[in-house]
N, C-alpha and C positions, 0 to 999 in steps of 0.2 A: 504494500500500500504506500509505503514511503517513496519508493521509486516512481510510482505513478504520479504522486503529488509533486515530487521534485521535477519530474519531466514536464508536467503541466505548468508549473510555476516558471520554469526556464523558457518554455515555449511562449507563454503569455508575455514574459519580459522581453524576449526578442521581438515579438510581434509589435508590442507597444513602442519599443525603441526604434524600430524600423519606420513606423508610422510618424513618430516625432521627427525623425531625420528627413522623411519625405516632405512633411509639412514645412519644416524649416527651409529646406531647399527650394520648395515652390515659392515661399515668401521672398526668399533672396532673389530668385529668378524674376519674379514679378516686379520687384523694386528696381532691379537692373534694367529690365525692359522699359519701365516707365522713364528711367533716366535717359536711356538711349533714344526713346521717342522724343523726349523733351529737347535733347541736344540736336537731333536731326531737324526738328521743327524750327528751332532757332536758326539753324544754318540755312534752311530754305527761306525763311522769312528775311533773314539778313541779305541773302543773295537777291531776292526780289526787291528789297528796299534800296539796294545799291544800284539798281538799274541793269542788272545782269540780264542780257538778252536771252540766255538759255532758260532763265527762270520765268520769263514772261509768256 
């Protein structure tokens, strides 16, 4: 009975830690994606404001 309980506890711990790592990674990716979109938007707007013919 102890082996089953221990195996279950380890299995639950590994599952929960994997979920936490996935959620943390997704939050980091979302933050970096937002920053990249913001940066590219500023670049495009700056190019359009400076009269760049390629941006018009």
